[in-house]
N, C-alpha and C positions, 0 to 999 in steps of 0.2 A: 646788834652782832655782827662778828665779823665774820666773811666765809671764807671757807677752806676753795679754793683757787684750785679744781682739779682738769689740768688739758688730757684729753685725748688724743694719744698719738697713734693716728692713724699707719695702718699696714701697707702693706706694698699690697696687698691684694683689696683693702678697706679703700686705700686713692681709686684705684682702676674702677672700682664697683661707685667709689663717686662718681668720677671720670663718665665714664656710661649714665648713669641717672642723671646726672644736670643738664641733660640737652633739652631733655625731654621734660622739663620740670621749668626748667626758663621758658622755654615754650609757650606752655601750657600758662606760666604767669603773665609772659608778654599779650596771651590771647585774653587774660582775667585781670588786669592792671588795680582792680579796685583790692582793696586791703580789706574790705568790712564784710565782703560773702562769707559764705561759708563753706567748705571743699570738702567733699566725700572720699578716703579714701579705702581700697579696698585690702586688706591681708588676706594672706594667702598662707595658711598652716603645711610648711612642705610635709608633716606626719600623713594630712588627710587630703590628698588633692581633690576629691570631688567637693560638692558644694560647703557639706559640712565645716569644710576647714578653711572657709570663706570668710569673713568678718569687717563688719563695714566699721570705719571710725572717724569721726566727725569733728573737723579740726576750724579755726578760724582761719582766713587767706593770710592773715600778716605771720602763723608760726610756719607757713608754707614759705615764706618769702626767708624766714629763717634760715627753714632750713634749706635754701637754697644756698642761700652764704657757709654754712655748714659744710655743706657739699665742695661746695667752690676748695674750699681751705685744706679739706682731707685730700682734694682731687691732688692739688700740689702741695701735698705732702703733709702741711703745715698741720699742727697741733690746735684743736681749737676748745676753748673753756666757755662756757654761757655762763653768764655772772649777769643776779635781775642789777636794776638800776640803781636800785634802793640799798644793794651792800653797803655793809662797810670797809675798807680793803687798811689793813694795816702798810705802815709806810712802806716796807720792803715789796708788798704786796704790790703798792700802788706805784714803786720805782721802778719795779718789773714792768710793770705794764706798760709803762713809758719807756722805757729802756735808760733811763739814765738811774747813775747813782741814788742809792739812800739821802748821802748826804748834797746833794743838788736837791731832791725833792724837800727836804726837810726846808733847805731858805725858799723852796716855791710856797710852802706852806707859811712861814714865816712873813712873806713878801704879801702875803693875801692874795696869789694870784691862783689861787686853790682851797677851796673849802674844809675844813676840815671840825674835829671837835676832839676833847679831851677825854680820854678816860684815865679818873685819876693822873697818872704822869704819859700814858700813852697818846698819840695820834691818832684819830680812824678818819678816813678816809672815804666823802661820800662819795659811790662812782657816779653818780650822776657829775658832781664836778670833773672830778677827772675827765669824764669827756667833753664836758663844758670846756675844759682846758685845752683839752688835746685841737678839739677842731678851732680852738680859737688860735692857738699856736700852727696849726696848718693852714691858713688863714693870711697870717701874718711869713710864715715861710711864704708862702704862693706869691704873695703883693711885693717881696723881695724878689723873690727869682724874676717876674714878669717885669721890676723896675731895673733888674742888670740885664735881661732882655733890650729893652729899650735903651738904654746906654748903649748898650753894644750896638745897637741900629743907627742911631745918630753918629757914634763915632764911627762907623760903616768896619769895624770890625767882624761883620759877619757875612 
């Protein structure tokens, strides 16, 4: 099943609120690095400022780490979309996520660099496969940049 990618674009107020909340959340996560623990959040209803307006929500620690990432992007004014790792994307969605053209993505698929399956005549790309390709590509780029920096050092260009 393909997924509709809905990007949430933060307003200026959203970005400011995210920027205000992020340091507190990062501090908490630094003091509690284990993702397996559960976290108790208190939510207050603005309409009921007394104790009846408070509710406790229990969430996994991993969800809090994800929330920190979302807040960081929002604080920077960037749109955020959450996609399950098992999601299947259209070739256009996959190309957009990699910031490449659709024909270039098709070449990557046909060359076997990114796994996909066909549904009729349409290709579907697993998000997991796309993420794995992005990680491998990032590593290749870093390695190439490190090699160039080492060459610069050897030649005395820096």
